[in-house]
N, C-alpha and C positions, 0 to 999 in steps of 0.2 A: 491810218485814216485821220490822224490828227485829233481833232476835237472829240471824235467818237470813240477813241481808244478807251478801254475800260468801261464803256457805257453799257455794254451787253455782257452778261455773265459768261465767262470764258473768253471774252474779248473777240469773239468771232462774228464779224458782220459780213455776211456773204453778199455777193453781187445781187442775187435776187432780193435779198432783204433790203439792200440799199435802194433798189428800184421801187420796192413797195413803200418804203419810208418816203422816198422822193415823191411818189404818186400821191401819197396822203398829205404831205407837208409842203411840197414845192410845185407839183403839177408838171406842166409841159417841159420844164427844164431837163428832167431825166428821161421823159418819154419821147422827146423830139417832136411832139405833136403840139399844135397850137389851137385846136378847137376848144370851145368853151365847155368845160365840165360835162362830157357826154354821159356820165353815169349818174347824174342827179335823178334820184328815184321819184321825188315829188316836184311840185312847182318850185321854181328857184327861190331859195331863202335869201333874205337880205344878206349881203356880204358884210362881215364884221369890219369895223373901221380899221384901216391900215393894211387890209389885204388887197391883193391885186388879182387880175384875171388869171394869173398863173399860180394861184395860191393852193393848188392841190385839189383833189377831188372833193374835199369837204370844206374848202376855204382856208387852207393852211392850218397852222398849229392852233390858232384860236378857234377855228371851226371844228377841229378834232376835239378839243377840250369841251366845246359847247355840246357836241354830240354825246360825249361821255356824261356830262352833267345832265343833259336832257333824259338820258337813259337811267338815271339814278346812281351814277358812279362819280358824282362830283367830289366826294371825299377822296376817292382814289386819284382822280385827275389833279386835285389840289395838292396831294402829297407829292406828286411828280414835279409840280411847279415850285412848291415850297422848299424850304431848306432842310426839312427833316427827312426821316426814312421814307423811301418810296414804297407805297403799298402795291402789291401785285394785283393783276386783273386776270380773271379766267378767260381763256380763249373764246369760249362761247358767249360770254358777256360782252367782250370786245366786238365780236362779230355782230351781235344784236345791236350794239350802239352804233357801229359804223354803217350797217345795213348790207343786206345780201347783194344788192346790185353793185355797190362800190367794191365789196370783197371780190365778186366775180370779175370785175374789170381789172383789179390789181392782180388777181391770180392769173388772168390771161397775159398781162404784161410781164409777169415774172416767170411764168412757166411752172409755178408751184401749184399743187392742188389747194383748194380753199382751206382745208383743215390744217395742212402744214403751214400755210401762210399765216393763219390766225395764231397758231402755236408760236411761230417765230415772232410775230408782231407783239403778242402778249408778253413775251420775255424781253423783247428789245425796247418797246415804247417807254416803259418807266425810266430807264437809264438815258435814252435819247432825249426825252422831254426834259429830264433833269439837267442834262448837259446844255440844252438849248436855253434853259431858264436859270442861269447860275445865281442870280440875285432875286429869284422869285418873281421876275418880271417876264411877260411874254414879249419876245423880240419882234421887231418889224419884219415883214415878209422878206425884204431884201437881205436881212441879216441871217434868216433861216436859209435862204438860197445860197448865200456865200459860205455858210457852214458846210453845205453839201458839195461845194466846189473846192473846198480846201483839202 
């Protein structure tokens, strides 16, 4: 998989997991759909600068990190972006931060049940975010999309 080799413990990134990561971080690119974020549970939040309409269900990588920070997991999210050791996140904490409606949408896209999805995402996200932010900087949305295309 190129960039994502060694991002996940055991090096195993399954197709359902890539679909889930794409749905969170890139959006319509992997789903083949073009509608505007159908799983937004609340009123639309302002889109962070630099993200586009296909920035994933949460507004791309920046939106995911914002959700984690809003849920009280900013130190964990910062560890993934920073250059030090990646802190783990509990699957239930990740689910609460992302939100049940988004988790349900991704589970439907991947064919995984919600608990299995959250378990895989909680293991994969620290390494994936770390690989996407090699210099401690959040990349532009097109850079994240190109990482999934490589």
